[in-house]
KOLLUM-609359 format. One record per residue: x, y, z of N, C-alpha, C in turn; residue number from 1. Coordinates in Angstrom, 1 decimal. Each point is the difference from the previous one (the first is absolute). Layout:
X;Y;Z;X;Y;Z;X;Y;Z;NUM $
...
END
This chain:
135.5;33.5;-112.3;0.0;0.8;-1.5;0.8;1.0;0.0;1 $
0.9;0.0;-1.1;0.5;1.0;0.0;-0.8;1.0;-1.0;2 $
0.4;1.3;0.7;-1.1;1.4;-0.6;0.7;0.6;-1.1;3 $
0.5;-0.8;-1.1;0.3;0.8;-1.1;-1.0;0.0;-1.2;4 $
0.2;0.6;-0.8;-1.2;0.1;-1.1;0.1;-1.4;-0.8;5 $
-0.8;-1.2;-0.5;0.2;-1.2;-0.2;-1.7;0.1;-0.8;6 $
0.1;-0.5;-1.3;-1.3;0.2;-0.7;-0.6;-1.2;-0.5;7 $
0.4;-0.7;0.6;-0.5;-1.6;0.5;-1.4;0.0;0.4;8 $
-1.0;-0.8;-0.4;-1.6;0.1;0.5;0.1;-0.1;1.4;9 $
0.8;-1.3;0.3;0.1;-0.2;1.6;0.3;1.5;0.9;10 $
1.0;0.6;-0.4;0.3;1.2;0.6;-1.1;1.1;0.3;11 $
-0.8;0.3;-1.4;-0.6;0.6;-0.1;-1.4;-0.1;1.1;12 $
-0.3;-1.2;-0.2;-1.2;-0.4;0.9;0.5;0.4;1.3;13 $
1.2;-0.5;0.6;0.2;0.7;1.2;-0.1;1.3;0.0;14 $
0.2;0.8;-0.7;0.3;1.7;0.3;-1.8;0.3;0.0;15 $
-0.8;-1.0;0.2;-1.7;0.7;0.2;-0.2;-0.9;1.5;16 $
-0.3;1.4;0.9;-0.1;-0.6;0.9;-1.0;1.1;0.5;17 $
-1.3;-0.5;0.6;-1.1;0.7;0.2;0.5;0.6;1.5;18 $
-0.5;1.2;0.4;0.3;1.0;1.4;-1.1;-0.5;0.8;19 $
0.1;-0.7;1.2;-1.0;-0.3;1.0;-0.4;1.0;0.4;20 $
-1.3;0.0;0.3;-1.0;1.1;0.4;0.7;0.9;1.3;21 $
0.3;-0.6;0.8;0.6;0.6;1.1;1.3;0.5;0.1;22 $
0.8;-0.1;-1.3;1.0;0.8;-0.3;-0.6;1.5;-0.9;23 $
-0.9;-0.4;-0.9;-0.7;1.4;-0.9;-0.2;0.7;1.3;24 $
-0.8;-0.5;1.2;-0.8;1.1;0.8;1.4;0.7;0.8;25 $
0.9;-0.7;0.3;0.8;0.3;0.7;0.8;1.2;-0.7;26 $
0.0;-0.3;-1.3;1.1;1.0;-0.9;-1.1;1.5;-0.1;27 $
-1.3;-0.6;-0.4;-0.9;1.2;0.0;-0.2;1.0;0.7;28 $
-0.2;-0.8;1.1;-0.3;0.7;1.4;1.4;1.0;0.6;29 $
1.4;-0.7;-0.6;0.8;1.1;0.7;0.3;1.0;-1.2;30 $
-0.1;-0.1;-0.9;0.3;1.3;-1.2;-1.0;0.4;-0.3;31 $
-1.2;-0.3;0.1;-0.8;1.0;-0.6;-0.4;0.6;-1.2;32 $
0.3;-1.0;-1.1;0.1;0.8;-1.4;-1.2;0.8;-0.4;33 $
0.0;1.1;-0.6;-1.2;0.7;-0.1;0.2;0.5;-1.5;34 $
-1.0;0.8;-0.4;0.0;0.7;-1.4;0.3;-1.1;-1.1;35 $
0.1;0.3;-0.9;0.2;-1.5;-0.8;1.2;-0.7;0.1;36 $
-0.8;-1.5;0.1;0.7;-1.0;0.4;0.3;-0.9;-1.1;37 $
1.0;-0.9;-0.3;0.5;-1.0;-0.8;0.2;-1.5;0.8;38 $
-0.7;-1.0;-0.2;0.6;-1.2;0.1;0.4;-0.5;-1.4;39 $
1.2;0.1;-0.4;0.4;-0.4;-1.3;0.5;-1.7;-0.3;40 $
-0.7;-0.7;1.3;0.2;-1.6;-0.3;-1.1;-0.3;1.1;41 $
-0.9;-0.2;-1.0;-1.4;0.0;1.3;-0.2;-1.5;0.3;42 $
0.4;-0.8;-0.8;0.0;-1.3;0.4;-1.9;-0.6;0.3;43 $
0.3;-0.4;1.5;-1.6;-0.1;0.4;-0.8;1.5;0.6;44 $
0.5;0.9;-0.4;-0.3;1.4;0.4;-0.2;-0.2;1.6;45 $
1.1;-0.5;0.6;0.2;0.2;1.3;0.0;1.5;0.6;46 $
0.9;1.1;-0.8;0.1;1.5;0.5;-1.4;0.6;-0.5;47 $
-0.6;-0.2;-1.1;-1.1;0.6;-0.5;-1.1;-0.1;0.8;48 $
0.1;-1.3;0.8;-1.2;-0.1;0.9;0.0;1.1;1.3;49 $
1.5;0.2;0.3;0.1;0.9;0.9;-0.1;1.7;0.3;50 $
0.3;0.0;-1.5;0.1;1.5;-0.4;-0.8;0.5;-0.9;51 $
-1.0;1.1;0.4;-1.0;0.1;-0.9;0.2;0.9;-1.2;52 $
-0.8;-0.5;-1.1;0.4;0.7;-1.5;1.5;-0.4;-0.3;53 $
0.8;-0.8;0.3;1.0;-0.6;-0.2;0.2;-0.2;-1.5;54 $
1.1;0.4;-0.9;0.0;-0.4;-1.1;1.0;-1.3;0.0;55 $
-0.2;-0.6;-1.2;0.8;-1.2;-0.1;0.2;-0.7;-1.5;56 $
1.3;-0.8;0.0;0.4;-0.4;-1.0;0.3;-1.4;0.6;57 $
-0.1;-1.3;-1.3;0.0;-1.5;0.1;0.4;-0.3;-1.0;58 $
1.3;-0.4;-0.3;0.4;-0.8;-1.3;-1.1;-1.0;-0.4;59 $
-0.4;-0.7;0.8;-0.6;-1.5;-0.5;-1.5;0.6;-0.4;60 $
-0.2;1.4;0.5;-1.3;0.3;-0.3;0.0;1.5;-1.2;61 $
1.3;-0.3;-0.4;0.0;0.6;-1.5;0.5;1.8;0.5;62 $
0.2;0.2;1.0;0.4;1.4;0.4;1.3;0.0;0.6;63 $
1.3;0.1;-1.0;1.0;0.2;0.1;0.5;1.2;0.7;64 $
1.1;-0.1;1.1;0.3;1.1;0.9;0.8;0.9;-1.0;65 $
0.9;-1.0;-0.7;0.9;1.1;-1.0;-0.9;0.6;-0.9;66 $
-0.9;0.1;-0.2;-1.1;0.4;-1.0;-0.6;1.9;0.6;67 $
0.2;-0.5;1.5;-0.9;1.1;0.6;0.8;1.1;0.4;68 $
-0.3;1.3;-0.9;0.9;1.4;0.2;-0.5;0.9;0.6;69 $
-1.2;-0.1;0.4;-0.7;0.8;0.9;0.7;0.7;1.7;70 $
0.4;1.2;-0.2;0.3;0.0;1.4;-0.9;-0.5;1.3;71 $
0.3;-0.3;1.1;-1.0;-0.4;1.2;0.9;0.7;1.2;72 $
-0.7;0.0;1.0;0.4;0.7;1.2;0.9;-1.3;1.1;73 $
-0.5;-0.8;-0.1;0.4;-1.4;0.6;0.0;-1.5;-0.8;74 $
1.2;-0.7;0.0;0.0;-1.2;-0.4;0.3;-0.8;1.1;75 $
-1.1;-1.2;0.0;0.3;-1.0;1.4;-0.2;-1.4;-0.3;76 $
0.7;-0.7;0.1;-0.1;-1.6;-0.5;1.0;-0.8;0.7;77 $
0.0;-1.3;-0.8;0.9;-1.1;0.2;0.6;-0.4;-1.3;78 $
1.1;0.5;-0.7;0.9;0.0;-1.4;0.2;-0.9;-0.1;79 $
0.3;-0.7;-1.5;0.7;-1.2;-0.2;1.8;0.3;0.2;80 $
0.4;-0.6;0.7;1.2;0.2;0.7;1.0;-0.6;-1.2;81 $
-0.1;-0.4;-1.2;0.9;-0.6;-1.1;0.3;1.2;-0.8;82 $
-1.0;1.1;-0.1;0.3;0.9;-0.6;-0.2;1.6;0.7;83 $
0.6;-0.1;1.5;-0.1;0.8;0.7;0.7;1.5;-0.3;84 $
0.9;-0.3;-0.7;0.6;1.7;-0.5;-0.8;0.4;-0.9;85 $
-0.2;-0.7;-1.1;-1.3;0.7;-1.0;-1.1;0.3;0.5;86 $
-0.3;-0.7;1.1;-1.2;0.3;0.4;0.0;1.6;0.9;87 $
1.1;0.0;0.8;0.1;1.1;0.7;0.0;1.4;-0.9;88 $
1.0;-0.3;-1.0;0.0;1.0;-0.8;-1.2;0.8;-0.6;89 $
-0.9;-1.0;-0.5;-1.2;0.4;-0.4;-0.9;0.6;1.0;90 $
0.0;-0.6;1.3;-0.7;0.4;1.0;0.7;1.3;0.5;91 $
1.1;0.5;0.1;0.6;1.1;0.3;-0.3;1.3;-1.0;92 $
-0.2;-0.4;-1.4;-0.5;0.8;-0.8;-1.4;0.4;0.1;93 $
-0.9;-0.5;0.6;-1.5;0.1;0.1;-0.3;0.4;1.5;94 $
0.7;0.0;1.1;-0.5;0.3;0.8;0.8;0.5;1.3;95 $
-0.7;0.9;1.1;1.2;0.8;0.7;-0.2;-1.0;1.2;96 $
-0.6;-0.8;0.3;0.0;-1.0;1.3;0.0;-1.3;-0.9;97 $
0.7;-1.0;0.4;0.0;-1.6;-0.1;0.1;-0.4;1.0;98 $
-0.6;-1.1;0.5;-0.1;-1.1;1.1;0.0;-1.1;-0.8;99 $
0.9;-0.9;0.3;0.1;-1.4;-0.5;0.2;-1.0;0.9;100 $
-0.7;-1.1;0.3;0.5;-1.3;0.9;1.1;-0.6;-0.9;101 $
1.0;0.3;0.7;1.4;-0.9;-0.5;0.6;-0.6;1.1;102 $
1.0;-1.2;-0.5;0.9;-0.5;0.7;1.3;1.2;0.4;103 $
0.1;0.2;1.2;1.0;1.6;0.3;1.3;-0.5;-0.7;104 $
0.6;-1.3;0.2;1.2;0.1;-0.7;0.0;0.2;-1.7;105 $
-1.2;0.1;-0.8;-0.2;0.3;-1.2;0.4;1.0;-0.4;106 $
-0.3;1.1;1.1;-0.1;1.8;0.0;1.4;0.2;-0.1;107 $
0.7;-0.6;1.0;1.2;0.4;0.3;1.2;-0.8;-0.9;108 $
-0.3;-1.0;-0.8;1.0;-1.2;-0.6;0.4;0.7;-1.4;109 $
-0.1;1.0;-0.4;0.1;0.3;-1.6;0.8;1.5;0.3;110 $
1.3;0.4;-0.4;0.5;1.2;0.1;-0.6;0.8;-1.2;111 $
-0.7;-0.5;-1.2;-0.6;0.8;-0.9;-1.7;0.2;0.4;112 $
-0.1;-0.8;1.2;-1.6;0.3;0.5;0.0;1.1;1.0;113 $
1.1;0.1;0.8;0.3;0.8;1.0;0.2;1.3;-0.6;114 $
0.5;0.4;-1.5;0.6;1.2;-0.2;-1.7;0.6;-0.7;115 $
-0.8;-1.2;-0.5;-0.8;0.5;-0.8;-1.2;0.8;1.4;116 $
-0.1;-0.7;1.2;-0.6;0.4;1.0;0.4;1.1;0.7;117 $
1.5;0.4;0.0;0.3;1.2;0.4;-0.3;1.1;-1.0;118 $
0.1;-0.2;-1.5;-0.3;1.0;-0.9;-1.5;0.6;0.4;119 $
-0.8;-1.4;-0.1;-1.3;0.6;0.3;-0.5;0.7;1.2;120 $
0.7;-0.5;1.1;0.0;1.3;1.1;0.1;-1.0;1.2;121 $
0.2;-1.3;-0.3;-0.1;-0.6;1.5;-1.3;-0.9;0.4;122 $
0.6;-0.6;1.6;-1.1;-0.8;0.4;-0.5;0.8;1.4;123 $
-1.2;0.0;0.0;-0.6;0.7;1.1;0.4;-1.1;1.1;124 $
-0.6;-1.0;-0.1;0.0;-0.7;1.2;-0.2;-1.8;-0.6;125 $
0.8;-0.8;0.9;-0.1;-1.9;-0.3;-0.7;-0.3;1.0;126 $
-1.0;-0.5;0.0;-1.1;-0.7;1.0;0.3;-1.3;0.0;127 $
0.7;-0.7;0.3;0.0;-1.4;0.2;0.0;-0.7;1.2;128 $
-1.5;-0.4;-0.1;-0.5;-0.7;1.1;0.0;-1.9;0.2;129 $
0.3;-0.1;-1.6;-0.4;-1.7;-0.5;1.2;-0.6;-0.5;130 $
0.0;-1.4;-0.1;1.1;-0.5;-0.7;-1.0;-0.3;-1.4;131 $
0.9;-0.5;-0.9;-0.5;-0.5;-1.3;-1.2;-1.0;-0.2;132 $
0.2;-0.9;1.3;-0.8;-1.2;0.4;-1.1;0.5;0.2;133 $
-0.2;0.8;0.9;-1.1;1.0;0.5;-1.1;0.4;-1.1;134 $
0.7;0.4;-1.0;-0.8;0.6;-1.2;-0.4;-0.6;-0.8;135 $
0.6;-1.4;0.1;-0.4;-1.0;-1.6;1.4;0.0;-0.6;136 $
1.1;0.2;0.2;1.1;-0.1;-0.8;0.5;-1.3;0.4;137 $
0.9;-0.3;-0.7;0.8;-1.4;-0.4;1.3;0.3;1.1;138 $
0.2;1.1;0.5;1.2;0.2;0.7;-0.3;0.8;1.3;139 $
0.9;-0.1;1.1;-0.2;0.5;1.3;0.6;1.2;0.1;140 $
0.7;0.8;-0.8;0.5;1.1;0.2;-0.9;1.2;0.3;141 $
0.5;1.0;0.8;-0.6;1.1;0.3;-1.2;0.7;-1.3;142 $
-1.0;0.0;0.3;-0.8;0.9;-0.7;-0.7;1.0;0.7;143 $
-0.5;1.0;-1.2;-0.6;1.1;0.7;-0.6;1.0;-1.2;144 $
-0.6;1.0;0.6;-0.3;1.4;-1.1;0.9;0.8;0.0;145 $
0.4;0.5;-1.1;0.9;0.7;0.0;-0.4;1.2;-1.0;146 $
0.1;1.4;1.0;-0.7;1.1;-0.6;1.0;1.0;-0.6;147 $
0.0;-0.1;-1.4;1.2;1.3;-1.0;-1.0;0.9;0.0;148 $
0.6;1.1;-0.3;-0.4;1.4;0.0;0.8;0.9;-0.9;149 $
-0.6;0.7;-0.9;0.8;0.8;-1.0;0.3;1.2;0.8;150 $
1.2;0.5;-0.4;0.8;1.0;1.0;0.1;-0.1;1.4;151 $
-0.1;-1.2;0.6;0.0;-0.3;1.6;1.2;0.8;0.4;152 $
0.8;-0.6;-0.4;1.7;0.7;0.3;0.0;-0.2;1.9;153 $
-0.5;-0.6;0.4;0.2;-0.1;1.8;0.3;-1.3;0.0;154 $
0.2;0.1;1.7;0.6;-1.4;0.4;-1.5;-1.1;-0.3;155 $
0.8;-1.4;0.0;-1.2;-1.0;-0.2;-0.4;-0.3;1.4;156 $
-1.3;-0.3;0.1;-0.3;-1.0;1.5;-0.1;-1.3;-0.2;157 $
0.5;-0.8;1.2;-0.1;-1.3;-0.3;-0.8;-0.4;1.5;158 $
-1.2;-1.1;-0.8;-0.7;-0.2;1.3;-0.3;-1.6;-0.2;159 $
0.4;-0.6;1.1;0.2;-1.5;-0.1;-0.6;-0.5;1.4;160 $
-0.7;-0.9;-0.1;-1.0;-0.6;1.2;0.2;-1.2;0.2;161 $
END
């Protein structure tokens, strides 16, 4: 699958991948999001089950993330990759800490995206213990949680198991 934006129904259907419980648990246990937390693409509510009082958006349930404008402390989830730049831009406007399950190549594969991340503050950590297939995607590339932080400005930590 080529990961460029494609508006066909088949492509959008592939953009919906529910996060396995063991992956959600690993991410929540590692980052311990606190304060006001938002899952912007709740799907089957995998993250909201593990984060107390987690706020959520889900387009299929009538809660569009792009309509959410209230600041939060953390955003945690598994975003749609076909619109990742727009998704990150909106996330960065709302939260100081953002953690997304992502194909690692997707983060570093676009100069525009890298400049956006740098302007926001940077990447605290890339935690990449899985392949895409291990978390339910169609591909076998490295996947993991990427922790972005407003104003971070320090070196990124890379954790690969």
